[in-house]
TORMI-989323 format. One line per field, with one value per atom (N, C-alpha, C, O, CB): residue number from 1; residue in three letters; x, y, z. Coordinates in nm, 2 decimals, decimal comma. Glycine has a CB too. Example, Ala and Ser with C-alpha at 12.3 -4.5 7.8 and 13.67 -1.06 7.14 Angstrom:
2
pos <- c(1 / 1 / 1 / 1 / 1 / 2 / 2 / 2 / 2 / 2)
code <- c(ALA / ALA / ALA / ALA / ALA / SER / SER / SER / SER / SER)
px <- c(1,32 / 1,23 / 1,32 / 1,42 / 1,13 / 1,28 / 1,37 / 1,29 / 1,34 / 1,41)
py <- c(-0,57 / -0,45 / -0,33 / -0,33 / -0,45 / -0,22 / -0,11 / 0,00 / 0,11 / -0,06)
pz <- c(0,78 / 0,78 / 0,78 / 0,85 / 0,90 / 0,71 / 0,71 / 0,79 / 0,80 / 0,57)
END
This chain:
72
pos <- c(1 / 1 / 1 / 1 / 1 / 2 / 2 / 2 / 2 / 2 / 3 / 3 / 3 / 3 / 3 / 4 / 4 / 4 / 4 / 4 / 5 / 5 / 5 / 5 / 5 / 6 / 6 / 6 / 6 / 6 / 7 / 7 / 7 / 7 / 7 / 8 / 8 / 8 / 8 / 8 / 9 / 9 / 9 / 9 / 9 / 10 / 10 / 10 / 10 / 10 / 11 / 11 / 11 / 11 / 11 / 12 / 12 / 12 / 12 / 12 / 13 / 13 / 13 / 13 / 13 / 14 / 14 / 14 / 14 / 14 / 15 / 15 / 15 / 15 / 15 / 16 / 16 / 16 / 16 / 16 / 17 / 17 / 17 / 17 / 17 / 18 / 18 / 18 / 18 / 18 / 19 / 19 / 19 / 19 / 19 / 20 / 20 / 20 / 20 / 20 / 21 / 21 / 21 / 21 / 21 / 22 / 22 / 22 / 22 / 22 / 23 / 23 / 23 / 23 / 23 / 24 / 24 / 24 / 24 / 24 / 25 / 25 / 25 / 25 / 25 / 26 / 26 / 26 / 26 / 26 / 27 / 27 / 27 / 27 / 27 / 28 / 28 / 28 / 28 / 28 / 29 / 29 / 29 / 29 / 29 / 30 / 30 / 30 / 30 / 30 / 31 / 31 / 31 / 31 / 31 / 32 / 32 / 32 / 32 / 32 / 33 / 33 / 33 / 33 / 33 / 34 / 34 / 34 / 34 / 34 / 35 / 35 / 35 / 35 / 35 / 36 / 36 / 36 / 36 / 36 / 37 / 37 / 37 / 37 / 37 / 38 / 38 / 38 / 38 / 38 / 39 / 39 / 39 / 39 / 39 / 40 / 40 / 40 / 40 / 40 / 41 / 41 / 41 / 41 / 41 / 42 / 42 / 42 / 42 / 42 / 43 / 43 / 43 / 43 / 43 / 44 / 44 / 44 / 44 / 44 / 45 / 45 / 45 / 45 / 45 / 46 / 46 / 46 / 46 / 46 / 47 / 47 / 47 / 47 / 47 / 48 / 48 / 48 / 48 / 48 / 49 / 49 / 49 / 49 / 49 / 50 / 50 / 50 / 50 / 50 / 51 / 51 / 51 / 51 / 51 / 52 / 52 / 52 / 52 / 52 / 53 / 53 / 53 / 53 / 53 / 54 / 54 / 54 / 54 / 54 / 55 / 55 / 55 / 55 / 55 / 56 / 56 / 56 / 56 / 56 / 57 / 57 / 57 / 57 / 57 / 58 / 58 / 58 / 58 / 58 / 59 / 59 / 59 / 59 / 59 / 60 / 60 / 60 / 60 / 60 / 61 / 61 / 61 / 61 / 61 / 62 / 62 / 62 / 62 / 62 / 63 / 63 / 63 / 63 / 63 / 64 / 64 / 64 / 64 / 64 / 65 / 65 / 65 / 65 / 65 / 66 / 66 / 66 / 66 / 66 / 67 / 67 / 67 / 67 / 67 / 68 / 68 / 68 / 68 / 68 / 69 / 69 / 69 / 69 / 69 / 70 / 70 / 70 / 70 / 70 / 71 / 71 / 71 / 71 / 71 / 72 / 72 / 72 / 72 / 72)
code <- c(ARG / ARG / ARG / ARG / ARG / ASP / ASP / ASP / ASP / ASP / ASP / ASP / ASP / ASP / ASP / PRO / PRO / PRO / PRO / PRO / LEU / LEU / LEU / LEU / LEU / ASP / ASP / ASP / ASP / ASP / ALA / ALA / ALA / ALA / ALA / LEU / LEU / LEU / LEU / LEU / SER / SER / SER / SER / SER / ALA / ALA / ALA / ALA / ALA / ARG / ARG / ARG / ARG / ARG / GLU / GLU / GLU / GLU / GLU / ARG / ARG / ARG / ARG / ARG / GLU / GLU / GLU / GLU / GLU / VAL / VAL / VAL / VAL / VAL / LEU / LEU / LEU / LEU / LEU / ALA / ALA / ALA / ALA / ALA / LEU / LEU / LEU / LEU / LEU / MET / MET / MET / MET / MET / ALA / ALA / ALA / ALA / ALA / GLU / GLU / GLU / GLU / GLU / GLY / GLY / GLY / GLY / GLY / ARG / ARG / ARG / ARG / ARG / SER / SER / SER / SER / SER / ASN / ASN / ASN / ASN / ASN / ALA / ALA / ALA / ALA / ALA / GLY / GLY / GLY / GLY / GLY / ILE / ILE / ILE / ILE / ILE / ALA / ALA / ALA / ALA / ALA / ARG / ARG / ARG / ARG / ARG / ARG / ARG / ARG / ARG / ARG / LEU / LEU / LEU / LEU / LEU / TRP / TRP / TRP / TRP / TRP / VAL / VAL / VAL / VAL / VAL / THR / THR / THR / THR / THR / GLU / GLU / GLU / GLU / GLU / GLY / GLY / GLY / GLY / GLY / THR / THR / THR / THR / THR / VAL / VAL / VAL / VAL / VAL / GLU / GLU / GLU / GLU / GLU / LYS / LYS / LYS / LYS / LYS / HIS / HIS / HIS / HIS / HIS / VAL / VAL / VAL / VAL / VAL / ARG / ARG / ARG / ARG / ARG / SER / SER / SER / SER / SER / ILE / ILE / ILE / ILE / ILE / LEU / LEU / LEU / LEU / LEU / THR / THR / THR / THR / THR / LYS / LYS / LYS / LYS / LYS / LEU / LEU / LEU / LEU / LEU / GLY / GLY / GLY / GLY / GLY / LEU / LEU / LEU / LEU / LEU / SER / SER / SER / SER / SER / GLU / GLU / GLU / GLU / GLU / THR / THR / THR / THR / THR / ASP / ASP / ASP / ASP / ASP / ASP / ASP / ASP / ASP / ASP / ASP / ASP / ASP / ASP / ASP / HIS / HIS / HIS / HIS / HIS / ARG / ARG / ARG / ARG / ARG / ARG / ARG / ARG / ARG / ARG / VAL / VAL / VAL / VAL / VAL / LEU / LEU / LEU / LEU / LEU / ALA / ALA / ALA / ALA / ALA / VAL / VAL / VAL / VAL / VAL / LEU / LEU / LEU / LEU / LEU / THR / THR / THR / THR / THR / PHE / PHE / PHE / PHE / PHE / LEU / LEU / LEU / LEU / LEU / ASP / ASP / ASP / ASP / ASP / SER / SER / SER / SER / SER / ARG / ARG / ARG / ARG / ARG)
px <- c(11,59 / 11,67 / 11,58 / 11,46 / 11,73 / 11,65 / 11,57 / 11,54 / 11,62 / 11,65 / 11,41 / 11,37 / 11,37 / 11,29 / 11,22 / 11,45 / 11,45 / 11,32 / 11,29 / 11,56 / 11,23 / 11,10 / 11,00 / 10,89 / 11,05 / 11,03 / 10,94 / 10,91 / 10,81 / 11,00 / 11,00 / 10,99 / 10,89 / 10,84 / 11,12 / 10,85 / 10,77 / 10,62 / 10,58 / 10,80 / 10,54 / 10,39 / 10,34 / 10,42 / 10,32 / 10,22 / 10,16 / 10,16 / 10,19 / 10,01 / 10,13 / 10,12 / 10,26 / 10,28 / 10,06 / 10,36 / 10,50 / 10,55 / 10,62 / 10,59 / 10,50 / 10,54 / 10,47 / 10,53 / 10,49 / 10,35 / 10,28 / 10,36 / 10,39 / 10,14 / 10,40 / 10,48 / 10,61 / 10,65 / 10,51 / 10,68 / 10,81 / 10,79 / 10,87 / 10,87 / 10,68 / 10,65 / 10,63 / 10,68 / 10,53 / 10,56 / 10,54 / 10,67 / 10,69 / 10,43 / 10,75 / 10,89 / 10,96 / 11,03 / 10,97 / 10,95 / 11,02 / 10,97 / 11,04 / 11,01 / 10,85 / 10,79 / 10,84 / 10,81 / 10,64 / 10,92 / 10,97 / 10,89 / 10,91 / 11,00 / 10,78 / 10,69 / 10,75 / 10,82 / 10,56 / 10,72 / 10,75 / 10,66 / 10,56 / 10,75 / 10,70 / 10,61 / 10,47 / 10,37 / 10,67 / 10,47 / 10,34 / 10,26 / 10,14 / 10,36 / 10,33 / 10,26 / 10,21 / 10,10 / 10,36 / 10,29 / 10,25 / 10,13 / 10,03 / 10,37 / 10,13 / 10,02 / 9,89 / 9,79 / 10,05 / 9,90 / 9,78 / 9,73 / 9,61 / 9,80 / 9,82 / 9,78 / 9,71 / 9,62 / 9,90 / 9,76 / 9,71 / 9,61 / 9,55 / 9,83 / 9,58 / 9,48 / 9,51 / 9,43 / 9,34 / 9,64 / 9,69 / 9,77 / 9,79 / 9,78 / 9,81 / 9,88 / 10,03 / 10,08 / 9,87 / 10,10 / 10,24 / 10,31 / 10,41 / 10,30 / 10,27 / 10,33 / 10,32 / 10,42 / 10,26 / 10,21 / 10,19 / 10,29 / 10,35 / 10,05 / 10,31 / 10,41 / 10,55 / 10,62 / 10,40 / 10,58 / 10,71 / 10,74 / 10,85 / 10,73 / 10,63 / 10,65 / 10,67 / 10,75 / 10,52 / 10,60 / 10,62 / 10,76 / 10,82 / 10,51 / 10,80 / 10,94 / 11,04 / 11,14 / 10,97 / 11,03 / 11,13 / 11,13 / 11,23 / 11,09 / 11,01 / 11,00 / 11,06 / 11,13 / 10,85 / 11,04 / 11,09 / 11,25 / 11,31 / 11,05 / 11,30 / 11,45 / 11,50 / 11,61 / 11,48 / 11,44 / 11,48 / 11,48 / 11,57 / 11,40 / 11,36 / 11,35 / 11,44 / 11,48 / 11,20 / 11,48 / 11,58 / 11,72 / 11,82 / 11,56 / 11,74 / 11,87 / 11,96 / 12,08 / 11,95 / 11,89 / 11,96 / 11,98 / 11,90 / 11,88 / 12,10 / 12,14 / 12,17 / 12,21 / 12,26 / 12,15 / 12,18 / 12,33 / 12,40 / 12,12 / 12,38 / 12,52 / 12,53 / 12,43 / 12,60 / 12,65 / 12,67 / 12,70 / 12,69 / 12,79 / 12,73 / 12,77 / 12,66 / 12,67 / 12,88 / 12,55 / 12,44 / 12,31 / 12,28 / 12,43 / 12,23 / 12,09 / 12,00 / 11,98 / 12,05 / 11,95 / 11,88 / 11,76 / 11,72 / 11,84 / 11,69 / 11,57 / 11,60 / 11,53 / 11,50 / 11,71 / 11,75 / 11,79 / 11,75 / 11,87 / 11,86 / 11,90 / 11,78 / 11,78 / 11,99 / 11,68 / 11,55 / 11,49 / 11,44 / 11,45 / 11,48 / 11,42 / 11,50 / 11,45 / 11,41 / 11,64 / 11,72 / 11,69 / 11,69 / 11,87 / 11,68 / 11,64 / 11,51 / 11,50 / 11,64 / 11,41 / 11,28 / 11,29 / 11,24 / 11,19 / 11,36 / 11,38 / 11,46 / 11,43 / 11,45 / 11,56 / 11,64 / 11,55 / 11,59 / 11,76 / 11,45 / 11,38 / 11,26 / 11,20 / 11,32 / 11,24 / 11,14 / 11,17 / 11,09 / 11,09)
py <- c(8,36 / 8,43 / 8,53 / 8,51 / 8,33 / 8,64 / 8,75 / 8,71 / 8,66 / 8,88 / 8,73 / 8,70 / 8,83 / 8,92 / 8,63 / 8,84 / 8,96 / 8,99 / 9,10 / 8,95 / 8,89 / 8,91 / 8,98 / 9,02 / 8,78 / 8,99 / 9,05 / 9,20 / 9,25 / 9,05 / 9,26 / 9,40 / 9,41 / 9,52 / 9,46 / 9,30 / 9,31 / 9,30 / 9,24 / 9,19 / 9,37 / 9,37 / 9,23 / 9,16 / 9,48 / 9,20 / 9,07 / 9,07 / 8,97 / 9,06 / 9,18 / 9,19 / 9,17 / 9,10 / 9,32 / 9,23 / 9,22 / 9,07 / 9,03 / 9,31 / 9,01 / 8,86 / 8,78 / 8,69 / 8,81 / 8,82 / 8,75 / 8,77 / 8,67 / 8,80 / 8,89 / 8,92 / 8,85 / 8,79 / 9,07 / 8,84 / 8,77 / 8,62 / 8,56 / 8,80 / 8,57 / 8,42 / 8,39 / 8,29 / 8,38 / 8,48 / 8,46 / 8,48 / 8,41 / 8,56 / 8,57 / 8,59 / 8,46 / 8,41 / 8,70 / 8,39 / 8,27 / 8,15 / 8,06 / 8,23 / 8,17 / 8,07 / 8,09 / 8,02 / 8,07 / 8,20 / 8,24 / 8,32 / 8,33 / 8,11 / 8,38 / 8,47 / 8,60 / 8,66 / 8,48 / 8,65 / 8,79 / 8,89 / 8,85 / 8,80 / 9,02 / 9,12 / 9,11 / 9,13 / 9,26 / 9,09 / 9,08 / 8,96 / 8,97 / 9,07 / 8,85 / 8,73 / 8,75 / 8,70 / 8,61 / 8,82 / 8,85 / 8,94 / 8,92 / 8,91 / 9,04 / 9,14 / 9,06 / 9,09 / 9,24 / 8,97 / 8,90 / 8,81 / 8,81 / 8,81 / 8,75 / 8,66 / 8,74 / 8,68 / 8,59 / 8,86 / 8,93 / 9,04 / 9,11 / 9,01 / 9,04 / 9,14 / 9,28 / 9,36 / 9,11 / 9,32 / 9,45 / 9,49 / 9,41 / 9,47 / 9,62 / 9,66 / 9,62 / 9,59 / 9,81 / 9,61 / 9,59 / 9,70 / 9,67 / 9,58 / 9,82 / 9,93 / 9,91 / 9,94 / 10,06 / 9,85 / 9,82 / 9,72 / 9,73 / 9,78 / 9,61 / 9,51 / 9,57 / 9,53 / 9,39 / 9,65 / 9,71 / 9,79 / 9,79 / 9,81 / 9,86 / 9,94 / 9,84 / 9,87 / 10,02 / 9,73 / 9,63 / 9,57 / 9,55 / 9,52 / 9,54 / 9,48 / 9,58 / 9,54 / 9,44 / 9,71 / 9,81 / 9,82 / 9,82 / 9,95 / 9,81 / 9,82 / 9,69 / 9,71 / 9,83 / 9,58 / 9,45 / 9,46 / 9,43 / 9,33 / 9,51 / 9,52 / 9,62 / 9,59 / 9,56 / 9,73 / 9,83 / 9,77 / 9,78 / 9,95 / 9,71 / 9,66 / 9,55 / 9,53 / 9,61 / 9,47 / 9,36 / 9,41 / 9,33 / 9,25 / 9,54 / 9,60 / 9,56 / 9,55 / 9,57 / 9,53 / 9,49 / 9,61 / 9,64 / 9,38 / 9,66 / 9,78 / 9,74 / 9,63 / 9,85 / 9,83 / 9,81 / 9,80 / 9,90 / 9,91 / 9,70 / 9,68 / 9,62 / 9,57 / 9,60 / 9,63 / 9,57 / 9,42 / 9,35 / 9,64 / 9,38 / 9,24 / 9,14 / 9,02 / 9,23 / 9,19 / 9,11 / 9,13 / 9,24 / 9,13 / 9,03 / 9,04 / 9,04 / 8,94 / 8,92 / 9,16 / 9,18 / 9,10 / 9,05 / 9,33 / 9,07 / 8,99 / 8,85 / 8,79 / 8,99 / 8,80 / 8,66 / 8,66 / 8,56 / 8,61 / 8,76 / 8,77 / 8,77 / 8,72 / 8,89 / 8,85 / 8,85 / 8,72 / 8,68 / 8,96 / 8,64 / 8,51 / 8,42 / 8,34 / 8,45 / 8,43 / 8,34 / 8,37 / 8,28 / 8,36 / 8,50 / 8,54 / 8,48 / 8,43 / 8,69 / 8,48 / 8,42 / 8,27 / 8,22 / 8,45 / 8,20 / 8,06 / 8,02 / 7,92 / 8,00 / 8,10 / 8,07 / 8,09 / 8,03 / 8,17 / 8,18 / 8,21 / 8,11 / 8,11 / 8,35 / 8,02 / 7,92 / 7,80 / 7,71 / 7,87)
pz <- c(11,87 / 11,77 / 11,70 / 11,68 / 11,66 / 11,66 / 11,60 / 11,46 / 11,38 / 11,60 / 11,42 / 11,28 / 11,20 / 11,24 / 11,29 / 11,10 / 11,02 / 10,95 / 10,91 / 10,91 / 10,94 / 10,87 / 10,97 / 10,92 / 10,82 / 11,09 / 11,19 / 11,15 / 11,19 / 11,33 / 11,08 / 11,04 / 10,92 / 10,89 / 11,00 / 10,86 / 10,74 / 10,78 / 10,88 / 10,64 / 10,70 / 10,72 / 10,66 / 10,59 / 10,64 / 10,69 / 10,64 / 10,49 / 10,43 / 10,70 / 10,43 / 10,28 / 10,22 / 10,12 / 10,23 / 10,29 / 10,24 / 10,25 / 10,17 / 10,32 / 10,36 / 10,37 / 10,26 / 10,21 / 10,51 / 10,22 / 10,11 / 9,98 / 9,91 / 10,09 / 9,96 / 9,84 / 9,84 / 9,73 / 9,83 / 9,95 / 9,96 / 9,94 / 9,88 / 10,10 / 9,99 / 9,97 / 9,82 / 9,78 / 10,06 / 9,75 / 9,61 / 9,53 / 9,43 / 9,56 / 9,58 / 9,52 / 9,53 / 9,44 / 9,58 / 9,65 / 9,68 / 9,59 / 9,57 / 9,82 / 9,54 / 9,45 / 9,30 / 9,21 / 9,45 / 9,29 / 9,15 / 9,07 / 8,95 / 9,08 / 9,13 / 9,05 / 9,02 / 9,10 / 9,13 / 8,90 / 8,86 / 8,93 / 8,99 / 8,71 / 8,92 / 8,97 / 8,91 / 8,98 / 8,95 / 8,78 / 8,71 / 8,77 / 8,79 / 8,56 / 8,79 / 8,84 / 8,98 / 9,02 / 8,84 / 9,06 / 9,20 / 9,20 / 9,27 / 9,28 / 9,11 / 9,10 / 9,07 / 9,13 / 9,00 / 8,97 / 8,93 / 9,04 / 9,07 / 8,81 / 9,11 / 9,22 / 9,34 / 9,40 / 9,27 / 9,37 / 9,48 / 9,44 / 9,53 / 9,55 / 9,31 / 9,26 / 9,29 / 9,34 / 9,32 / 9,27 / 9,28 / 9,15 / 9,07 / 9,41 / 9,14 / 9,03 / 9,04 / 9,15 / 9,01 / 8,93 / 8,93 / 9,01 / 9,08 / 8,79 / 9,00 / 9,07 / 9,22 / 9,29 / 9,04 / 9,27 / 9,41 / 9,45 / 9,56 / 9,44 / 9,37 / 9,40 / 9,41 / 9,49 / 9,29 / 9,31 / 9,31 / 9,44 / 9,49 / 9,19 / 9,49 / 9,61 / 9,73 / 9,82 / 9,64 / 9,73 / 9,84 / 9,83 / 9,93 / 9,83 / 9,71 / 9,69 / 9,74 / 9,82 / 9,55 / 9,71 / 9,75 / 9,91 / 9,97 / 9,69 / 9,96 / 10,11 / 10,18 / 10,28 / 10,15 / 10,12 / 10,17 / 10,17 / 10,27 / 10,09 / 10,06 / 10,04 / 10,14 / 10,20 / 9,90 / 10,16 / 10,26 / 10,40 / 10,48 / 10,25 / 10,44 / 10,57 / 10,61 / 10,72 / 10,59 / 10,50 / 10,52 / 10,52 / 10,53 / 10,42 / 10,49 / 10,49 / 10,37 / 10,38 / 10,61 / 10,26 / 10,14 / 10,04 / 9,96 / 10,06 / 10,06 / 9,98 / 9,83 / 9,81 / 10,04 / 9,74 / 9,60 / 9,58 / 9,62 / 9,51 / 9,52 / 9,48 / 9,34 / 9,29 / 9,59 / 9,28 / 9,15 / 9,16 / 9,07 / 9,08 / 9,29 / 9,30 / 9,35 / 9,33 / 9,41 / 9,40 / 9,45 / 9,39 / 9,34 / 9,60 / 9,38 / 9,34 / 9,46 / 9,52 / 9,24 / 9,49 / 9,62 / 9,63 / 9,74 / 9,64 / 9,52 / 9,52 / 9,57 / 9,65 / 9,38 / 9,51 / 9,55 / 9,70 / 9,77 / 9,46 / 9,75 / 9,89 / 9,98 / 10,09 / 9,91 / 9,94 / 10,01 / 10,02 / 10,13 / 9,95 / 9,91 / 9,91 / 10,00 / 10,08 / 9,77 / 10,00 / 10,08 / 10,23 / 10,31 / 10,05 / 10,26 / 10,40 / 10,44 / 10,55 / 10,42 / 10,35 / 10,38 / 10,40 / 10,50 / 10,26 / 10,32 / 10,33 / 10,46 / 10,52 / 10,21 / 10,49 / 10,61 / 10,74 / 10,84 / 10,61 / 10,74 / 10,86 / 10,88 / 10,98 / 10,85 / 10,79 / 10,80 / 10,89 / 10,91 / 10,67)
END
């Protein structure tokens, strides 16, 4: 089966795993020793690569985490 996470870089997978732990961007930044801006760029890239468009009805971050958990 095709894994949607195959499109993500190793760092993006790290960020997504920390998102799945419930960490905020600030928490992820501290954990990975990067800036919050860098985390925001990774999150945007993750959402784009997973094809999660911005809508009023969905929380894309939650959908990304669900995709992560489903692929495990």
